[in-house]
N, C-alpha and C positions, 0 to 999 in steps of 0.2 A: 511850614510845619513848626510847631513849638519845640523847645529844647527838651531833652530827656531830663526828668526830675530825679530819677534813680538810675545809676549806671548799672551795666550788666545786661545779660541776655534775658529778654522777656520770653517766657515759654508760652506758646500758643496752643490751646487745647481745641481741637477741631471736632465739631459735631457733624457727623455724616447725615445731613438732612436730605429729604427728597427734593428734587428740583421744583421750582415754582411752577404752579399751574399755568398752562398756556405757553410754556417755553419749549415747545416741541418743534422740530424742524419741519414737520408737515404743515404747520400754520405760519412758520416764520416767513417774513418778507426780506429779501436781500437788503442788508444795511447799506447805507451810502458810504462813499469815500469822502471823508471830510477834507475840504481843500486846506492844506496847511498854510497857503498864502493868506487865506482869510484869518486863520488863527494868529499868524504873526502880525497881521494888520491890527488886530485887537491889542496884541502885546505892545506894538509901537505906540498905540494910543495911551495905554497905561503908563508907558515910559514918559510920554509927553506930560501926562497929568502929574506924575511924580516930580518931574523937573520943574514944573510951574508951581509946585506947592511944597517947597522946602526939601525936595529930594526924596520924599517917602510917601507911602500911602497907609500909614499906621492908623489903626482903628480909632474913630472919633475925630480924626484930624481932617483938614480940608482935602488932602489928596485922596483919602478913603471916600469921603462923601462925593467927590467928583467922579471917582471910579464907579460908585453905586449908580449915580445919575447917568453915566455913559451906558452902562449895561442895561439899566431900566429903560432908557429911551429906545434902545434897539429892540427890546422884548415887547414893549408897548406897541411899537409900530408893527411888529410881526403878529400881533393878535393875542398875546399872552395876558392873563390876568395877574397883575403884579401887586405886591404890597411890601412896604418897608416896615419891619418889626424893630422897634427901638428898645434898647435896654441901657442900663448904666454903663457908659463907656463905649457905646457904639450902636450898630444896627445890623440887621440881616436883610437881605433881599430875597423874597420868595416869589417864584413864578409858576403858575399853573397853566398847562395847556388844556383847552376845553375838550371834553370827551372822556370816555372810559368811566368805569364804575368808581365813584369817589371813595369807596371803602376798600379799594384794591389799588394801591398806589406804588409805583416804582419811582424812587426819588434819587436824583444825582446831585452831589454837592461838592463845593470847593470853597476854601476860605479865600476871601478877597483882600484881607489886610496884609500889610508888610510889617516888618520890624521898623523901628524908628531910624535904624542905621542906613537904610537904603530903600530903593524903589520896589524890591520884592518881585522881580520879573520871573525868575524860576519858582520862587517861594512866595506867593503862589499865583503870580499872573499866568503861569503856564496852564495849570488846571482850570483857573477861572475863564481864561480865553477859550480853551478847548470846549468847555461846557457851553459857553455863549454861542459858539459856532454850531455845535450840535443842536442846541435849541432852535437856532434860526433855520437850520436844515430841516428839522422836523416841521417847522411852521411852513416852509416853502413847499415841501413835498406833500404835507397834509395826508399822511396815510391813515387808514383805519387803526385805531388803537384799541387793544383788548384790555389794557390797564390804564388807570389814570397816571399821567406823567407830570412830575413836579421837579423843579430845579431850585437849589438853594445856594446863595453866596453868603458865607458866614463872616461876621465881624469878630474881632478880639480873639481869634484863634491863638495868636502869638502870646496872649496874656493868660492862656490856660483853657482853651476851648469854650470860652464864655458864651459866645453867640449861639453855637449849636446846642450847648447844654440848656441855655435859656429857652430855645425853641422847643426842645424835647420836653422840658419841665412844664411847658405851657400847652401841652396837648399835641405838639407837632408830630409825634410818632404814631398817632392814631391812624389806623388804616394803612400804614406803610408796610408793605410786604418785604421790600428789600431797599437798602440804602447803599449807593455806590459812591465812594469817595475818591477824589482826584487831587492829590497834593504833591507838587513837584513832579511834573511829567515831562520835563525837557532838560534835565541836568546835563551839563556840557560834557561830562565823562560818564555817560549813562549806564546804568544797569536796568534790568527788566524784572522787577519784583512784583509779585501778585499776592494780595492779601489772602491769607489762608484761614480766616475766621469761619468761613462757611464753605464746605466741600463743593456744593453745587455751583456756587458763584465763582469759586476759584477755578473749577473745571471749565466754566463758560469762558473766562478770559484765557486760560491756557490753550483751549481749543483754537481760539483765534490766533494766538501767537504761533502755535504749531503750523497753522495753515499758511503763514508767511515765512516759516523757517526760522523763527526766533525762539531760542531756549529761554526759560524763565527760572526764577528761584522764588521760594516762599518769602514773603515779606515778614521778617521777624524782629525788626528793630523799632517799628513805628506803632505797635499796639499801645494805645493810650496817648500817643503824641499828636494825633490828628482827630478831626471831627467825627470820624466813624465811631469813636469810643463812646460818644454821647448816645448814639443810637443803639450800639451794641449793649450798653448797660441798661437800656430800656427794653431789651428783648427782641430788637429788630435784627434781621439777618443783614450782614454787611459784607461788602467786597470792595475792590478797587485796585489801582496800580500805582507804582512809585518808582522813580528812577534813581533814588539815592541822595543822601545829603552829605554830611562832613565825614562819614566813614570812608575808609580807603578801599579801593578796588583791589582785589587780590590778583595774583598772576593767573590763576585758573579762570577768574571772571573776565580778565582781559583777553585770554585766549578764546573765550566763548563769545564775548560781545564786542571785542575791539576796545580801543581807547588805551589809556595809560595805567599800567599796574602801579600799585603803591602810591597812587594819587587819589585825592578825594573825588567822589562822584560829583560833588559841587564844591569847588574850592572857594566860592564866593558866598557860601551859605551864611545867611544872616549878616551880610556885609554890604558895604556901599557899592562894591563892584558887581552886585547882582542886578545887572543892567541888560537892556536890549540894544543891539543883538548879540553882544559878546558872550553872554552867559546862557545861551540857549542852544541846544543841539536840535536842529529842525527835524532830523530823521527820527529821533526818539519822540519828539512832540507830535509828529505826523502819525507814527505807529500807535501811540497811546490814544490820540483822538479817535482814530479809526477803531481801536479796541473798545473804547467807551461807547461809540455808536453801535458797534456790533452787539454789545451787551444790552443796550437799551432796546434796539430793534428786536432782538431775540426774546426779551422778556415782555415787551409791551406793545409790539406792533404786529398786526395780523393781516391776512388777506381780506379784501372787501367781502363783507358778509351780505347774505340775502336780506331783503326788506322784511322786517317782522315786527310784531308788536305784542304787548300783553293787554289783557282785558280784565277788569275787576269791577265789583259793585259794592257800594257802601251806603247805608247798611245792607247786609246780605240777607236780611229776613224781616218779616213783618207779620203781625197778627191782626186780622180784620174780622169784624162782624159782617154778616151779609148786608150789602148796601153801603159799605164803607170803601174808602180808597186810601192808598199810601203812595208816597214818592220816595225814590232812591236815586243815587247818582252812579252812572256807569262811566268809568274812566278808562282811557287807553294810554299806553306809553310806548314810544318807539324803543325797541330793544336792540335792533340792529338795522343797518342800512338807512334808507330814507323813509319818510312818512308816506303812507298810502291812504287812499280813500276806503272807508269802511261803511258798509250798509248794515244797519242794526235790525234785528228781528227777535222774536221770542218763540220758543218751542215747548212742548209738553204743557201747554196752558190748559187747566181744567175747565170744564163747562161752567158757564156763568161768570168767567173771569176774563177781563180784557187787559192787555199790556200795550202801552203806547210809548213812543220815544220822541223827545224834543231836544235837538233835531234828530231825524232818523238816519241821516247820512252825515258822517263826520270825517275828519282827517285824523289819522293816528297821532296821538298826543293830545287830542281834545276830549271833551266829556259830553254826556247827554243826560238829561233828566228823564227818568223812567217813572211812569205812573201805572200802578197796578190797582185795578178796580174790581171789587166783588159785587155782583148784582144781588138783588134780594133772593134770587133763585139759586145762588151758589151753595153747594153742599158743604156741610162742615167736614173738616179733615185737614191733613197736612200734605202739602204738595211741593215738589221741586220743579221750578220753572227754569228752563235754559234761556239765557240771554246770549244771543249769537252775534258775532261780528263777521260779516262776509267781506273780506278785504280784497283789494286788487291783486295781491300776491299771496296772501295767506288768510286762513280762517281761524278764529279763536272763539271760545265760549266760556261762560262762567255761570254758576248756579245761584238762584235766588229762592230761598225757602219761604213758603207762604202757608200760614195757618189760618183757617177760617172757622169761627165758632167761639164759644165761651172757653176761656182759659183762666186758671188761677193767677191772681196777682202775685208776682214774685219779683225778687231783686237780688243782685249780687252785693257782697259786702266785703271790703278789704281795707287794709291799713298800709300806708306808705310814708316813710320807711317802716319796715316791720320789726326793727330792732334799734337799740341805741345803747351807748355806754356812757355813764356819767360818774363823777365822783360824789361822795356823800355831800348833800346840800345843793347839788346841781339839778338841772331840769332838762327835759328833752321835749321835742315837739314832733308831731306826726299829723297825718291827715286821714280821716275816714272817708273812703270813696264808696258810693253806692250807684248802682245802675239798674234800671228797670229791665228785667229779663223776659217778663211775660205779663200780659194784662195791663192794668193801669198802675200809676204811681200811688203809693200808700205812705201814710205818716209813720215815722220811725222814731222811737224814743231811745236815746243812747245812754248806756251805763257801762261801768267797768266792774270786774270781779277778779279776785285772786291777787290783788295788790298787797305786798307785805306791809307790815307796820312801818309808818313813817313815809309812805308813798301815797300821794294823792293824784287822782286822775280827773280832769275836767274836760268838758266838751263845749265848744262855741260854734254854732248853737247846740243845745242839748237835744233838740227835736228838729228833724229835717224831713223832707219829702224824698222818697226814692228817686235817685237821679242827682241829688245834691251831695255836697261834701260838708264835713265839719272838722274844725281844727281841734286837735287833741293836745293837751298839755299834761306832761307827767312830771311832777315835782317831788323831790326827795328832801328829807331833813338831814342834818349832819349826823344823826344817830343811827341812820339806816345801816344795817350790817352789809358788808361786802358779799356779793353773790350774784347769781343770775336768776331772774324771776320771770316766769311766763304770766302775763296779765291778759285776761280775756276782755275784749271790747265787744259789747253786746248791742245788737240792734233789735229792739222790740217793735215789730211792725204790726200794723192793723190786721193784716192777714197772715204774715209770715215772720218768723224770727230767724235772724242770722247772727254770726259772730266771727271774729278774727282774733288771732293771737299776736300780741306785741311782746317781744322779749327785751326786758330791761336788765342790763348788767351794771351793777354798782361796784365801783372800785376798779383797779387796774386788771387787765386781762392778759398782759404779756410783759416781757422785759422792756426796759426803756430803749428807744431807738438810739443807735450809735452809728457813726460813719465807719467806713471800711469794714462793713459786716455783710456777709452773704445772707440774703433773705430769699425764701421761696414763696411762691404764690400761696396765699391762705394764711401765712404767718400773721399773728396779731402782736402789735407792739403798743406801748404808750409813749406819748410825747407831750410834755408840759401839761399833764393831767388829762389828756384826751387819748382815746384808743383809736388805732388804725389797723386795717387789714391790708396785707400786701396783695397787689393785683398782678404784678409781673415779677418773676424771679430776677434778681439783680444784685450787684454789689454796691452798697451805699457809698456816697462820696460827700464831703462837706458841701453844703449848699443844696443837697437833695433831701432836706428835712420833709417829713410827711405833709405838713400844711401847704408846702409850695410845690408838691409833685403829684397832682391828681392823677397822672397817668400811671403812677406806681403805687399810690396809697389811697384807700377809701376810708373816710372818717366814719366811725361807728357811732 
């Protein structure tokens, strides 16, 4: 855990949010008991690594790199997908367990680096080793997961949360529903502190400690001191546990938890004596590892689900003249359990139309080519054909819309992006997209109207066929007045005309971005002449400038 930069009590404001979906006891599978002997074996290895590399495991130094390699080797052998994310001054180790929806992730993290003064066994070999053993237990038991599970071991936490902040600023928080942090979980004179940043996650840990007869206190000294701050500032729900650092245990806390009153929770905090085994309380280490496993299993592990699959068709419609045919692709995806055999058929097929599948029997997860043919005798009209999957365990169906007969040639017309912000003399680019919606493709001439004086709009190419795209360039002169201008982009088609609106803003639309400022989603700021829109409410920090934080700011 990094040192406090500002002394005094940090006030925590708790938002009483609803529990995460899927964290119900009805679906929960009993979490495992994490063997503390295995956790201490990892700690012993980290101590040996530090001893062999100058007595520390500081970020970017040989001892840290050897620690990363040790943990990565264990995870790779267990079946995890791992990657090392490098940054100036160190690296992060990220490990994903296969399975679960990728946009619904439960992430557990711990910083792996030590200070230069010592091997960092409690701070934070304790949290790192516990997470490693939890990850290996998950791999050995291979339960059904209802959420995607990811682990992170952070570098350069002791230099100011650099590793976790770099991860979040480069899109790491996307899809993360909750982040659980474990920093110093085996202090020799331990307390039992639970992060109170999120009510539901705090209750999840407190319920576990209540079940084993251990009282807890809210963790109110570490907000901003460890890696959960990087996720919290990006709008992610955070939780975790902590056994105390250099602060002194009170008499009331000693009566509640045992240990020595008026002594530091960890007298070797950030010191050379933070070694194994002398600076670890194995009882606290064991309880906190089990608490972490309890939280993970409650949030992300469910009972075995029945075999099931989804079925879809793309494209989902076609227009044919009598005597014509069209092909489409039917795809299936396993949604739970194991893949099953699926026999394909069609229903509600109109007279004069045939539907065939190649192949007609597939395994869930595979696809089939569907051919829809209209004979010369097929009657004009619109029809909805059912494409059916008869599975070994479940049946599914999707609709295919068929139109037979003459239809008007038509197309859709859109521009992406639909807006931009520039300074006078600047330019913006966009793309006109067209798609045939009925009939045949037609020629389309592209023009623009409504541009203010000093603004020119050009297309490349200026004439396209429906289904194609064109690059749009919007250029301004230095004399253009500041303001917001709707510009109409026109498509003059052979049969049909269509248009779309592009909104051009000239000049600044908001205040200049500044650090240590609270921003709400939707707020617009300018930074070095470019405008940005806030995507997630947060408090800005140095290094979180809009160009480098795409998870927080969208360039206009």
